[in-house]
Each structure stands twice: as structure tokens, then as C-alpha cells.
Biopython code that builds the backbone (N, CA, C, O; Angstrom):
import numpy as np
from Bio.PDB.StructureBuilder import StructureBuilder

atoms = [
    (1, "UNK", "N", (-18.111, -8.740, -9.498)),
    (1, "UNK", "CA", (-18.183, -9.613, -8.374)),
    (1, "UNK", "C", (-17.440, -8.929, -7.191)),
    (1, "UNK", "O", (-16.310, -8.473, -7.366)),
    (2, "UNK", "N", (-18.051, -8.856, -6.022)),
    (2, "UNK", "CA", (-17.422, -8.251, -4.889)),
    (2, "UNK", "C", (-16.566, -9.240, -4.123)),
    (2, "UNK", "O", (-16.616, -10.437, -4.405)),
    (3, "UNK", "N", (-15.818, -8.797, -3.207)),
    (3, "UNK", "CA", (-14.936, -9.637, -2.383)),
    (3, "UNK", "C", (-15.851, -10.636, -1.622)),
    (3, "UNK", "O", (-15.528, -11.821, -1.540)),
    (4, "UNK", "N", (-16.974, -10.164, -1.075)),
    (4, "UNK", "CA", (-17.859, -11.081, -0.266)),
    (4, "UNK", "C", (-18.468, -12.109, -1.172)),
    (4, "UNK", "O", (-18.622, -13.259, -0.760)),
    (5, "UNK", "N", (-18.830, -11.750, -2.409)),
    (5, "UNK", "CA", (-19.428, -12.684, -3.332)),
    (5, "UNK", "C", (-18.392, -13.720, -3.742)),
    (5, "UNK", "O", (-18.712, -14.903, -3.855)),
    (6, "UNK", "N", (-17.120, -13.276, -3.973)),
    (6, "UNK", "CA", (-16.052, -14.166, -4.306)),
    (6, "UNK", "C", (-15.761, -15.177, -3.161)),
    (6, "UNK", "O", (-15.500, -16.360, -3.381)),
    (7, "UNK", "N", (-15.821, -14.647, -1.977)),
    (7, "UNK", "CA", (-15.662, -15.533, -0.710)),
    (7, "UNK", "C", (-16.637, -16.552, -0.635)),
    (7, "UNK", "O", (-16.342, -17.691, -0.274)),
    (8, "UNK", "N", (-17.910, -16.177, -0.989)),
    (8, "UNK", "CA", (-18.989, -17.113, -0.902)),
    (8, "UNK", "C", (-18.853, -18.212, -1.982)),
    (8, "UNK", "O", (-19.150, -19.379, -1.725)),
    (9, "UNK", "N", (-18.412, -17.834, -3.158)),
    (9, "UNK", "CA", (-18.103, -18.825, -4.202)),
    (9, "UNK", "C", (-17.049, -19.835, -3.737)),
    (9, "UNK", "O", (-17.206, -21.048, -3.876)),
    (10, "UNK", "N", (-15.993, -19.291, -3.191)),
    (10, "UNK", "CA", (-14.894, -20.176, -2.638)),
    (10, "UNK", "C", (-15.415, -21.130, -1.553)),
    (10, "UNK", "O", (-15.114, -22.323, -1.523)),
    (11, "UNK", "N", (-16.210, -20.528, -0.674)),
    (11, "UNK", "CA", (-16.818, -21.335, 0.426)),
    (11, "UNK", "C", (-17.721, -22.364, -0.134)),
    (11, "UNK", "O", (-17.610, -23.524, 0.262)),
    (12, "UNK", "N", (-18.636, -22.031, -1.051)),
    (12, "UNK", "CA", (-19.574, -22.920, -1.674)),
    (12, "UNK", "C", (-18.931, -24.111, -2.403)),
    (12, "UNK", "O", (-19.453, -25.225, -2.454)),
    (13, "UNK", "N", (-17.746, -23.781, -2.966)),
    (13, "UNK", "CA", (-17.002, -24.801, -3.703)),
    (13, "UNK", "C", (-16.143, -25.685, -2.860)),
    (13, "UNK", "O", (-15.475, -26.590, -3.359)),
    (14, "UNK", "N", (-16.161, -25.404, -1.495)),
    (14, "UNK", "CA", (-15.386, -26.251, -0.558)),
    (14, "UNK", "C", (-13.909, -25.852, -0.442)),
    (14, "UNK", "O", (-13.134, -26.545, 0.217)),
    (15, "UNK", "N", (-13.533, -24.789, -1.051)),
    (15, "UNK", "CA", (-12.084, -24.298, -0.888)),
    (15, "UNK", "C", (-11.724, -23.947, 0.530)),
    (15, "UNK", "O", (-10.638, -24.242, 1.029)),
    (16, "UNK", "N", (-12.679, -23.307, 1.154)),
    (16, "UNK", "CA", (-12.506, -22.897, 2.584)),
    (16, "UNK", "C", (-13.632, -23.337, 3.423)),
    (16, "UNK", "O", (-14.746, -23.507, 2.929)),
    (17, "UNK", "N", (-13.378, -23.535, 4.717)),
    (17, "UNK", "CA", (-14.350, -24.086, 5.574)),
    (17, "UNK", "C", (-15.356, -23.047, 6.122)),
    (17, "UNK", "O", (-16.378, -23.408, 6.706)),
    (18, "UNK", "N", (-15.050, -21.775, 5.926)),
    (18, "UNK", "CA", (-16.011, -20.795, 6.284)),
    (18, "UNK", "C", (-15.884, -19.520, 5.368)),
    (18, "UNK", "O", (-14.852, -19.329, 4.725)),
    (19, "UNK", "N", (-16.879, -18.708, 5.324)),
    (19, "UNK", "CA", (-16.829, -17.488, 4.432)),
    (19, "UNK", "C", (-15.839, -16.497, 5.060)),
    (19, "UNK", "O", (-15.174, -15.756, 4.337)),
    (20, "UNK", "N", (-15.734, -16.476, 6.383)),
    (20, "UNK", "CA", (-14.793, -15.532, 7.034)),
    (20, "UNK", "C", (-13.367, -15.908, 6.686)),
    (20, "UNK", "O", (-12.527, -15.051, 6.414)),
    (21, "UNK", "N", (-13.119, -17.174, 6.701)),
    (21, "UNK", "CA", (-11.726, -17.703, 6.339)),
    (21, "UNK", "C", (-11.406, -17.323, 4.913)),
    (21, "UNK", "O", (-10.294, -16.881, 4.625)),
    (22, "UNK", "N", (-12.386, -17.493, 3.990)),
    (22, "UNK", "CA", (-12.150, -17.153, 2.614)),
    (22, "UNK", "C", (-11.956, -15.663, 2.493)),
    (22, "UNK", "O", (-11.079, -15.291, 1.713)),
    (23, "UNK", "N", (-12.659, -14.743, 3.163)),
    (23, "UNK", "CA", (-12.453, -13.324, 3.077)),
    (23, "UNK", "C", (-11.138, -13.039, 3.619)),
    (23, "UNK", "O", (-10.434, -12.240, 3.002)),
    (24, "UNK", "N", (-10.701, -13.576, 4.687)),
    (24, "UNK", "CA", (-9.300, -13.301, 5.306)),
    (24, "UNK", "C", (-8.280, -13.657, 4.285)),
    (24, "UNK", "O", (-7.356, -12.874, 4.065)),
    (25, "UNK", "N", (-8.382, -14.777, 3.650)),
    (25, "UNK", "CA", (-7.421, -15.315, 2.715)),
    (25, "UNK", "C", (-7.370, -14.394, 1.491)),
    (25, "UNK", "O", (-6.281, -14.029, 1.048)),
    (26, "UNK", "N", (-8.522, -14.013, 0.941)),
    (26, "UNK", "CA", (-8.581, -13.076, -0.187)),
    (26, "UNK", "C", (-7.875, -11.799, 0.160)),
    (26, "UNK", "O", (-7.071, -11.296, -0.625)),
    (27, "UNK", "N", (-8.171, -11.253, 1.353)),
    (27, "UNK", "CA", (-7.583, -9.994, 1.819)),
    (27, "UNK", "C", (-6.013, -10.157, 1.850)),
    (27, "UNK", "O", (-5.270, -9.259, 1.454)),
    (28, "UNK", "N", (-5.567, -11.333, 2.335)),
    (28, "UNK", "CA", (-4.148, -11.503, 2.502)),
    (28, "UNK", "C", (-3.481, -11.602, 1.126)),
    (28, "UNK", "O", (-2.391, -11.067, 0.922)),
    (29, "UNK", "N", (-4.146, -12.297, 0.170)),
    (29, "UNK", "CA", (-3.531, -12.411, -1.235)),
    (29, "UNK", "C", (-3.491, -11.007, -1.827)),
    (29, "UNK", "O", (-2.467, -10.633, -2.399)),
    (30, "UNK", "N", (-4.529, -10.232, -1.721)),
    (30, "UNK", "CA", (-4.467, -8.947, -2.414)),
    (30, "UNK", "C", (-3.435, -8.034, -1.720)),
    (30, "UNK", "O", (-2.775, -7.247, -2.398)),
    (31, "UNK", "N", (-3.282, -8.122, -0.377)),
    (31, "UNK", "CA", (-2.316, -7.346, 0.290)),
    (31, "UNK", "C", (-0.881, -7.710, -0.197)),
    (31, "UNK", "O", (-0.033, -6.840, -0.398)),
    (32, "UNK", "N", (-0.657, -9.015, -0.374)),
    (32, "UNK", "CA", (0.648, -9.420, -0.786)),
    (32, "UNK", "C", (0.847, -9.015, -2.219)),
    (32, "UNK", "O", (1.984, -8.689, -2.562)),
    (33, "UNK", "N", (-0.141, -8.999, -3.102)),
    (33, "UNK", "CA", (-0.059, -8.547, -4.421)),
    (33, "UNK", "C", (0.304, -7.060, -4.464)),
    (33, "UNK", "O", (1.141, -6.646, -5.266)),
    (34, "UNK", "N", (-0.306, -6.286, -3.630)),
    (34, "UNK", "CA", (-0.004, -4.817, -3.540)),
    (34, "UNK", "C", (1.401, -4.640, -3.181)),
    (34, "UNK", "O", (2.085, -3.846, -3.827)),
    (35, "UNK", "N", (1.926, -5.347, -2.149)),
    (35, "UNK", "CA", (3.314, -5.241, -1.756)),
    (35, "UNK", "C", (4.274, -5.567, -2.878)),
    (35, "UNK", "O", (5.301, -4.906, -3.025)),
    (36, "UNK", "N", (3.956, -6.581, -3.676)),
    (36, "UNK", "CA", (4.771, -6.991, -4.800)),
    (36, "UNK", "C", (4.811, -5.904, -5.815)),
    (36, "UNK", "O", (5.879, -5.600, -6.346)),
    (37, "UNK", "N", (3.675, -5.295, -6.111)),
    (37, "UNK", "CA", (3.595, -4.269, -7.216)),
    (37, "UNK", "C", (4.343, -3.007, -6.671)),
    (37, "UNK", "O", (5.084, -2.385, -7.433)),
    (38, "UNK", "N", (4.173, -2.625, -5.409)),
    (38, "UNK", "CA", (4.832, -1.488, -4.964)),
    (38, "UNK", "C", (6.378, -1.760, -4.981)),
    (38, "UNK", "O", (7.134, -0.902, -5.439)),
    (39, "UNK", "N", (6.827, -2.879, -4.515)),
    (39, "UNK", "CA", (8.192, -3.229, -4.430)),
    (39, "UNK", "C", (8.895, -3.434, -5.797)),
    (39, "UNK", "O", (9.998, -2.945, -6.040)),
    (40, "UNK", "N", (8.188, -4.189, -6.677)),
    (40, "UNK", "CA", (8.851, -4.693, -7.885)),
    (40, "UNK", "C", (8.297, -3.926, -9.202)),
    (40, "UNK", "O", (8.890, -4.012, -10.277)),
    (41, "UNK", "N", (7.248, -3.258, -9.051)),
    (41, "UNK", "CA", (6.679, -2.533, -10.120)),
    (41, "UNK", "C", (5.682, -3.323, -11.046)),
    (41, "UNK", "O", (5.093, -2.815, -12.000)),
    (42, "UNK", "N", (5.569, -4.638, -10.640)),
    (42, "UNK", "CA", (4.680, -5.456, -11.416)),
    (42, "UNK", "C", (4.295, -6.726, -10.665)),
    (42, "UNK", "O", (4.970, -7.077, -9.697)),
    (43, "UNK", "N", (3.251, -7.423, -11.065)),
    (43, "UNK", "CA", (2.841, -8.665, -10.507)),
    (43, "UNK", "C", (2.183, -9.485, -11.613)),
    (43, "UNK", "O", (1.210, -9.031, -12.214)),
    (44, "UNK", "N", (2.707, -10.708, -11.897)),
    (44, "UNK", "CA", (2.167, -11.472, -13.007)),
    (44, "UNK", "C", (1.870, -12.941, -12.566)),
    (44, "UNK", "O", (2.540, -13.532, -11.720)),
    (45, "UNK", "N", (0.814, -13.462, -13.213)),
    (45, "UNK", "CA", (0.474, -14.943, -13.018)),
    (45, "UNK", "C", (0.413, -15.453, -14.505)),
    (45, "UNK", "O", (-0.303, -14.922, -15.354)),
    (46, "UNK", "N", (1.176, -16.461, -14.725)),
    (46, "UNK", "CA", (1.227, -17.025, -16.091)),
    (46, "UNK", "C", (-0.172, -17.465, -16.554)),
    (46, "UNK", "O", (-0.928, -18.057, -15.783)),
    (47, "UNK", "N", (-0.489, -17.186, -17.753)),
    (47, "UNK", "CA", (-1.750, -17.489, -18.458)),
    (47, "UNK", "C", (-2.940, -16.546, -17.944)),
    (47, "UNK", "O", (-3.991, -16.499, -18.583)),
    (48, "UNK", "N", (-2.761, -15.836, -16.838)),
    (48, "UNK", "CA", (-3.822, -15.009, -16.362)),
    (48, "UNK", "C", (-3.605, -13.484, -16.751)),
    (48, "UNK", "O", (-4.458, -12.842, -17.365)),
    (49, "UNK", "N", (-2.425, -12.981, -16.353)),
    (49, "UNK", "CA", (-2.204, -11.599, -16.703)),
    (49, "UNK", "C", (-1.099, -10.984, -15.912)),
    (49, "UNK", "O", (-0.470, -11.635, -15.077)),
    (50, "UNK", "N", (-0.853, -9.677, -16.189)),
    (50, "UNK", "CA", (0.116, -8.916, -15.413)),
    (50, "UNK", "C", (-0.408, -7.554, -15.021)),
    (50, "UNK", "O", (-0.978, -6.823, -15.830)),
    (51, "UNK", "N", (-0.197, -7.232, -13.749)),
    (51, "UNK", "CA", (-0.485, -5.880, -13.291)),
    (51, "UNK", "C", (0.844, -5.162, -13.132)),
    (51, "UNK", "O", (1.762, -5.669, -12.488)),
    (52, "UNK", "N", (0.943, -3.928, -13.749)),
    (52, "UNK", "CA", (2.192, -3.260, -13.650)),
    (52, "UNK", "C", (1.918, -1.763, -13.502)),
    (52, "UNK", "O", (0.913, -1.239, -13.984)),
    (53, "UNK", "N", (2.905, -1.056, -12.777)),
    (53, "UNK", "CA", (2.916, 0.337, -12.561)),
    (53, "UNK", "C", (3.330, 1.076, -13.821)),
    (53, "UNK", "O", (4.351, 0.759, -14.433)),
    (54, "UNK", "N", (2.503, 2.096, -14.217)),
    (54, "UNK", "CA", (2.798, 2.901, -15.349)),
    (54, "UNK", "C", (2.805, 4.359, -14.878)),
    (54, "UNK", "O", (1.982, 4.739, -14.044)),
    (55, "UNK", "N", (3.703, 5.161, -15.390)),
    (55, "UNK", "CA", (3.825, 6.541, -15.085)),
    (55, "UNK", "C", (2.992, 7.352, -16.086)),
    (55, "UNK", "O", (3.173, 7.253, -17.299)),
    (56, "UNK", "N", (2.093, 8.139, -15.549)),
    (56, "UNK", "CA", (1.222, 9.024, -16.387)),
    (56, "UNK", "C", (1.834, 10.373, -16.434)),
    (56, "UNK", "O", (2.088, 10.969, -15.388)),
    (57, "UNK", "N", (2.086, 10.894, -17.623)),
    (57, "UNK", "CA", (2.862, 12.136, -17.775)),
    (57, "UNK", "C", (1.971, 13.320, -17.356)),
    (57, "UNK", "O", (0.746, 13.215, -17.428)),
    (58, "UNK", "N", (2.581, 14.473, -16.910)),
    (58, "UNK", "CA", (1.820, 15.595, -16.537)),
    (58, "UNK", "C", (1.066, 16.148, -17.831)),
    (58, "UNK", "O", (1.511, 15.964, -18.964)),
    (59, "UNK", "N", (-0.028, 16.790, -17.581)),
    (59, "UNK", "CA", (-0.762, 17.273, -18.808)),
    (59, "UNK", "C", (-1.647, 18.440, -18.324)),
    (59, "UNK", "O", (-1.806, 18.718, -17.136)),
    (60, "UNK", "N", (-2.175, 19.057, -19.299)),
    (60, "UNK", "CA", (-3.065, 20.197, -19.000)),
    (60, "UNK", "C", (-4.551, 19.691, -19.139)),
    (60, "UNK", "O", (-4.914, 18.994, -20.086)),
    (61, "UNK", "N", (-5.343, 20.082, -18.163)),
    (61, "UNK", "CA", (-6.763, 19.666, -18.156)),
    (61, "UNK", "C", (-7.517, 20.983, -18.067)),
    (61, "UNK", "O", (-6.973, 22.088, -18.056)),
    (62, "UNK", "N", (-8.854, 20.749, -18.003)),
    (62, "UNK", "CA", (-9.724, 21.959, -17.882)),
    (62, "UNK", "C", (-10.767, 21.750, -16.752)),
    (62, "UNK", "O", (-11.361, 20.684, -16.587)),
    (63, "UNK", "N", (-10.940, 22.849, -15.995)),
    (63, "UNK", "CA", (-12.042, 22.819, -14.993)),
    (63, "UNK", "C", (-13.332, 22.853, -15.841)),
    (63, "UNK", "O", (-13.524, 23.759, -16.651)),
    (64, "UNK", "N", (-14.242, 21.815, -15.634)),
    (64, "UNK", "CA", (-15.454, 21.791, -16.462)),
    (64, "UNK", "C", (-16.466, 22.964, -16.121)),
    (64, "UNK", "O", (-17.330, 23.310, -16.926)),
    (65, "UNK", "N", (-16.309, 23.535, -14.912)),
    (65, "UNK", "CA", (-17.296, 24.613, -14.550)),
    (65, "UNK", "C", (-16.831, 25.917, -15.188)),
    (65, "UNK", "O", (-17.611, 26.645, -15.801)),
    (66, "UNK", "N", (-15.468, 26.204, -15.016)),
    (66, "UNK", "CA", (-14.977, 27.585, -15.427)),
    (66, "UNK", "C", (-14.348, 27.490, -16.784)),
    (66, "UNK", "O", (-14.233, 28.535, -17.425)),
    (67, "UNK", "N", (-13.928, 26.359, -17.296)),
    (67, "UNK", "CA", (-13.170, 26.303, -18.505)),
    (67, "UNK", "C", (-11.691, 26.609, -18.347)),
    (67, "UNK", "O", (-10.910, 26.523, -19.295)),
    (68, "UNK", "N", (-11.325, 26.974, -17.104)),
    (68, "UNK", "CA", (-9.938, 27.324, -16.854)),
    (68, "UNK", "C", (-8.984, 26.173, -16.952)),
    (68, "UNK", "O", (-9.277, 25.086, -16.456)),
    (69, "UNK", "N", (-7.764, 26.392, -17.625)),
    (69, "UNK", "CA", (-6.785, 25.306, -17.730)),
    (69, "UNK", "C", (-6.169, 25.095, -16.353)),
    (69, "UNK", "O", (-5.886, 26.015, -15.585)),
    (70, "UNK", "N", (-5.977, 23.713, -16.096)),
    (70, "UNK", "CA", (-5.461, 23.282, -14.788)),
    (70, "UNK", "C", (-4.242, 22.297, -15.090)),
    (70, "UNK", "O", (-4.346, 21.419, -15.947)),
    (71, "UNK", "N", (-3.183, 22.473, -14.405)),
    (71, "UNK", "CA", (-2.091, 21.568, -14.629)),
    (71, "UNK", "C", (-2.281, 20.296, -13.747)),
    (71, "UNK", "O", (-2.429, 20.341, -12.526)),
    (72, "UNK", "N", (-2.261, 19.173, -14.483)),
    (72, "UNK", "CA", (-2.411, 17.880, -13.738)),
    (72, "UNK", "C", (-0.991, 17.279, -13.678)),
    (72, "UNK", "O", (-0.296, 17.095, -14.677)),
    (73, "UNK", "N", (-0.631, 16.993, -12.429)),
    (73, "UNK", "CA", (0.784, 16.564, -12.305)),
    (73, "UNK", "C", (0.898, 15.094, -12.757)),
    (73, "UNK", "O", (-0.110, 14.409, -12.928)),
    (74, "UNK", "N", (2.161, 14.618, -12.950)),
    (74, "UNK", "CA", (2.386, 13.250, -13.245)),
    (74, "UNK", "C", (2.022, 12.399, -12.024)),
    (74, "UNK", "O", (2.082, 12.834, -10.874)),
    (75, "UNK", "N", (1.652, 11.187, -12.341)),
    (75, "UNK", "CA", (1.257, 10.227, -11.325)),
    (75, "UNK", "C", (1.525, 8.806, -11.765)),
    (75, "UNK", "O", (1.804, 8.509, -12.926)),
    (76, "UNK", "N", (1.420, 7.919, -10.736)),
    (76, "UNK", "CA", (1.523, 6.519, -11.137)),
    (76, "UNK", "C", (0.122, 5.861, -11.071)),
    (76, "UNK", "O", (-0.761, 6.209, -10.287)),
    (77, "UNK", "N", (0.024, 4.890, -11.969)),
    (77, "UNK", "CA", (-1.292, 4.185, -12.093)),
    (77, "UNK", "C", (-0.933, 2.691, -12.334)),
    (77, "UNK", "O", (0.241, 2.329, -12.423)),
    (78, "UNK", "N", (-1.974, 1.848, -12.434)),
    (78, "UNK", "CA", (-1.858, 0.438, -12.635)),
    (78, "UNK", "C", (-2.489, 0.097, -13.953)),
    (78, "UNK", "O", (-3.583, 0.568, -14.261)),
    (79, "UNK", "N", (-1.788, -0.750, -14.771)),
    (79, "UNK", "CA", (-2.234, -1.255, -16.001)),
    (79, "UNK", "C", (-2.281, -2.705, -15.866)),
    (79, "UNK", "O", (-1.371, -3.307, -15.296)),
    (80, "UNK", "N", (-3.387, -3.352, -16.408)),
    (80, "UNK", "CA", (-3.559, -4.772, -16.514)),
    (80, "UNK", "C", (-3.390, -5.232, -17.929)),
    (80, "UNK", "O", (-3.987, -4.674, -18.849)),
    (81, "UNK", "N", (-2.604, -6.217, -18.105)),
    (81, "UNK", "CA", (-2.413, -6.856, -19.363)),
    (81, "UNK", "C", (-2.750, -8.304, -19.233)),
    (81, "UNK", "O", (-2.035, -9.063, -18.578)),
    (82, "UNK", "N", (-3.849, -8.702, -19.859)),
    (82, "UNK", "CA", (-4.328, -10.046, -19.775)),
    (82, "UNK", "C", (-3.363, -11.040, -20.549)),
    (82, "UNK", "O", (-2.766, -10.677, -21.563)),
    (83, "UNK", "N", (-3.247, -12.266, -20.033)),
    (83, "UNK", "CA", (-2.432, -13.272, -20.578)),
    (83, "UNK", "C", (-3.132, -13.805, -21.800)),
    (83, "UNK", "O", (-4.311, -13.543, -22.039)),
    (84, "UNK", "N", (-2.367, -14.568, -22.573)),
    (84, "UNK", "CA", (-2.826, -15.113, -23.816)),
    (84, "UNK", "C", (-3.977, -16.071, -23.555)),
    (84, "UNK", "O", (-5.014, -15.953, -24.208)),
    (85, "UNK", "N", (-3.849, -16.971, -22.672)),
    (85, "UNK", "CA", (-4.901, -17.999, -22.304)),
    (85, "UNK", "C", (-6.174, -17.292, -21.846)),
    (85, "UNK", "O", (-7.271, -17.725, -22.198)),
    (86, "UNK", "N", (-6.055, -16.226, -21.077)),
    (86, "UNK", "CA", (-7.210, -15.446, -20.552)),
    (86, "UNK", "C", (-7.984, -14.818, -21.708)),
    (86, "UNK", "O", (-9.204, -14.930, -21.823)),
    (87, "UNK", "N", (-7.165, -14.119, -22.595)),
    (87, "UNK", "CA", (-7.732, -13.518, -23.807)),
    (87, "UNK", "C", (-8.430, -14.510, -24.661)),
    (87, "UNK", "O", (-9.483, -14.179, -25.205)),
    (88, "UNK", "N", (-7.916, -15.749, -24.835)),
    (88, "UNK", "CA", (-8.535, -16.760, -25.643)),
    (88, "UNK", "C", (-9.843, -17.148, -25.041)),
    (88, "UNK", "O", (-10.812, -17.367, -25.767)),
    (89, "UNK", "N", (-9.909, -17.243, -23.723)),
    (89, "UNK", "CA", (-11.153, -17.653, -23.067)),
    (89, "UNK", "C", (-12.245, -16.472, -23.255)),
    (89, "UNK", "O", (-13.442, -16.731, -23.380)),
    (90, "UNK", "N", (-11.784, -15.284, -23.262)),
    (90, "UNK", "CA", (-12.713, -14.132, -23.424)),
    (90, "UNK", "C", (-13.316, -14.124, -24.894)),
    (90, "UNK", "O", (-14.479, -13.770, -25.086)),
    (91, "UNK", "N", (-12.538, -14.501, -25.849)),
    (91, "UNK", "CA", (-12.911, -14.408, -27.211)),
    (91, "UNK", "C", (-13.255, -15.737, -27.685)),
    (91, "UNK", "O", (-13.613, -15.903, -28.851)),
]
sb = StructureBuilder()
sb.init_structure("model")
sb.init_model(0)
sb.init_chain("A")
sb.init_seg("    ")
for serial, (resi, resn, name, xyz) in enumerate(atoms, 1):
    if name == "N":
        sb.init_residue(resn, " ", resi, " ")
    sb.init_atom(name, np.array(xyz, "f"), 0.0, 1.0, " ", f" {name:<3s}", serial, name[0])
structure = sb.get_structure()
């Protein structure tokens, strides 16, 4: 589901009075989530899940064209851990 589709669902369900308002609020929510993750290293909502920063170790990779080994530096990534209630709904 895209952001526009999600905004339409929120609008159709009467949560917002316009699709544009829904999109603005979705954008605001995700911007605030990003700020929290950058500042605190994680963002969690009870029963839904947790987004957290994880450090990926440096490693050796290969250039698929030449087969040459390439050093891949360490980097940060995001990991999602679904909450118990969310997992129960999925299964």
C-alpha cells in the first residue's frame, strides 16, 4: 500500500476531511518517527512493533562482473520487530 492509498483509506473512513489533509498528517507522523529513531535509536508502539537502528559489520563482497573482492564498510540499517499482538494477527 502506498502513502496515497493509505491516505485515501483514512479519508474514506472519515478520519480526515480531505485526502490532502490525510497525506500531510501521514508525512508528519513518519517525519516524527524518523526523528525519534535518529535521536533515540528506536521507535516502538505497543502491540504493533519496534523499529530500531542496527549496526551492520564491515564485510567482504564481490563485484559480480569482475569477481574482484570489494570491502563493504560498516553501516547503520533499520530492523523491524513485530509486536506479539501483530504476530498473532498474521498467524
